[in-house]
TIVODREN-439256 format. One record per residue (C-alpha): x, y, z; residue in one letter. Coordinates in nm, 4 decimals. Layout:
% residues N
{{X; Y; Z}; 'A'};
...
% end
This chain:
% residues 108
{{9.7938; 16.0643; 11.0335}; 'M'};
{{9.9685; 15.8012; 11.2287}; 'Q'};
{{9.9966; 15.4654; 11.1137}; 'P'};
{{9.8061; 15.2054; 11.3272}; 'T'};
{{9.8367; 14.8275; 11.3605}; 'I'};
{{9.5082; 14.6426; 11.4724}; 'S'};
{{9.6050; 14.3275; 11.6974}; 'I'};
{{9.2976; 14.0918; 11.7808}; 'P'};
{{9.2117; 14.1313; 12.1388}; 'R'};
{{9.2598; 13.7682; 12.2223}; 'H'};
{{9.6322; 13.7614; 12.0790}; 'W'};
{{9.7791; 13.9839; 12.3802}; 'G'};
{{9.9871; 14.3175; 12.3183}; 'Y'};
{{10.3452; 14.2530; 12.1632}; 'P'};
{{10.5974; 14.3213; 12.4631}; 'R'};
{{10.8765; 14.4625; 12.2238}; 'F'};
{{10.8140; 14.7411; 11.9387}; 'A'};
{{10.9424; 14.7686; 11.5899}; 'L'};
{{11.2890; 14.9167; 11.5684}; 'D'};
{{11.3362; 14.8726; 11.9497}; 'Q'};
{{11.6900; 14.8023; 12.0271}; 'R'};
{{11.7682; 14.4703; 12.2435}; 'T'};
{{12.0557; 14.2914; 12.3468}; 'N'};
{{11.9973; 14.0482; 12.0502}; 'Q'};
{{11.9650; 14.3438; 11.8142}; 'G'};
{{11.7152; 14.5830; 11.6577}; 'I'};
{{11.3533; 14.4579; 11.5902}; 'I'};
{{11.2578; 14.4790; 11.2342}; 'L'};
{{10.9417; 14.2829; 11.2394}; 'G'};
{{10.7269; 14.0824; 11.4693}; 'L'};
{{10.4620; 13.7908; 11.3985}; 'Y'};
{{10.1960; 13.5893; 11.6066}; 'Y'};
{{10.1704; 13.2213; 11.6372}; 'Y'};
{{9.8261; 13.1671; 11.7547}; 'P'};
{{9.7475; 12.8787; 12.0068}; 'S'};
{{9.6125; 12.5814; 11.8148}; 'G'};
{{9.7966; 12.6279; 11.5115}; 'T'};
{{10.0884; 12.3780; 11.3782}; 'E'};
{{10.3481; 12.6630; 11.4192}; 'L'};
{{10.2280; 12.7069; 11.7853}; 'A'};
{{10.2939; 12.3564; 11.8259}; 'E'};
{{10.6259; 12.3320; 11.6940}; 'Q'};
{{10.7644; 12.7152; 11.8222}; 'F'};
{{10.5063; 12.7778; 12.1185}; 'D'};
{{10.2301; 13.0134; 12.0955}; 'A'};
{{10.2720; 13.3888; 12.1188}; 'G'};
{{10.4971; 13.6837; 11.9756}; 'W'};
{{10.8030; 13.6088; 11.7765}; 'R'};
{{11.0246; 13.8825; 11.6547}; 'Y'};
{{11.2807; 13.9200; 11.3409}; 'A'};
{{11.5931; 14.1120; 11.4709}; 'L'};
{{11.9226; 14.2232; 11.3011}; 'M'};
{{12.2136; 14.1863; 11.5201}; 'P'};
{{12.3070; 14.5611; 11.3962}; 'N'};
{{12.2402; 14.8189; 11.1255}; 'R'};
{{12.5134; 14.7039; 10.9192}; 'N'};
{{12.4329; 14.3405; 10.9218}; 'S'};
{{12.2811; 14.1504; 10.6442}; 'D'};
{{12.1508; 13.8602; 10.8804}; 'E'};
{{11.8267; 13.8343; 11.0295}; 'L'};
{{11.7406; 13.6238; 11.3264}; 'F'};
{{11.4155; 13.5052; 11.4939}; 'H'};
{{11.3574; 13.4877; 11.8653}; 'F'};
{{11.0507; 13.4217; 12.0608}; 'S'};
{{10.9441; 13.6909; 12.3085}; 'E'};
{{11.1117; 13.5380; 12.6414}; 'N'};
{{11.4244; 13.5141; 12.4316}; 'Q'};
{{11.4815; 13.8784; 12.3966}; 'I'};
{{11.6344; 14.0947; 12.6684}; 'Q'};
{{11.5403; 14.4665; 12.6508}; 'P'};
{{11.8521; 14.7077; 12.6802}; 'L'};
{{11.9171; 14.8975; 13.0280}; 'T'};
{{11.8656; 15.2681; 12.9910}; 'S'};
{{12.2455; 15.2957; 13.0274}; 'E'};
{{12.3121; 15.0654; 12.7564}; 'E'};
{{12.0410; 15.2406; 12.5218}; 'L'};
{{12.2185; 15.5736; 12.5971}; 'F'};
{{12.5568; 15.4565; 12.5129}; 'H'};
{{12.4511; 15.2994; 12.2089}; 'Q'};
{{12.2705; 15.5960; 12.0579}; 'I'};
{{12.5539; 15.8407; 12.1745}; 'S'};
{{12.7961; 15.6125; 11.9900}; 'A'};
{{12.5594; 15.6231; 11.6646}; 'E'};
{{12.5421; 16.0019; 11.6981}; 'I'};
{{12.9112; 16.0523; 11.7095}; 'D'};
{{12.9422; 15.8284; 11.4032}; 'F'};
{{12.6940; 16.0309; 11.2230}; 'Y'};
{{12.8512; 16.3399; 11.3383}; 'Q'};
{{13.1865; 16.2381; 11.1892}; 'Q'};
{{13.0211; 16.1630; 10.8793}; 'Q'};
{{12.8545; 16.5033; 10.8535}; 'I'};
{{13.2213; 16.6370; 10.8966}; 'S'};
{{13.3754; 16.4327; 10.6395}; 'I'};
{{13.0803; 16.5489; 10.3814}; 'L'};
{{13.1262; 16.9126; 10.4720}; 'N'};
{{13.4718; 16.8797; 10.4103}; 'R'};
{{13.4117; 16.7679; 10.0605}; 'Q'};
{{13.1482; 17.0144; 9.9827}; 'L'};
{{13.4444; 17.2745; 10.0842}; 'D'};
{{13.6846; 17.1169; 9.8669}; 'A'};
{{13.4417; 17.1050; 9.5757}; 'I'};
{{13.3324; 17.4764; 9.6284}; 'A'};
{{13.7150; 17.5886; 9.6389}; 'R'};
{{13.7784; 17.4006; 9.3133}; 'G'};
{{13.4873; 17.5499; 9.1341}; 'A'};
{{13.6168; 17.8904; 9.2591}; 'N'};
{{13.9675; 17.8162; 9.1189}; 'N'};
{{13.8381; 17.6923; 8.7960}; 'G'};
% end
């Protein structure tokens, strides 16, 4: 079963999704300020997003929907390719460590 989130019809649908990569970072959360509330008066009504600049960051930034810029297909491709390269290097290092452990066990 796929997890679902119910959004009241009068809120409108968010433009961005959880875990989406943007120019500002990766979307970790979203929340809505309904019209007529104190928060909407202070920060404008609508969707707001919590973003982390990158996966290794300990910072979290908050943006309104109109402050977020999606990545182009090319930017997204390069970002994901770089992440795949990084993890392939990590896997290679871990495999060498396993080989070293196996050689040590056979020599002992």
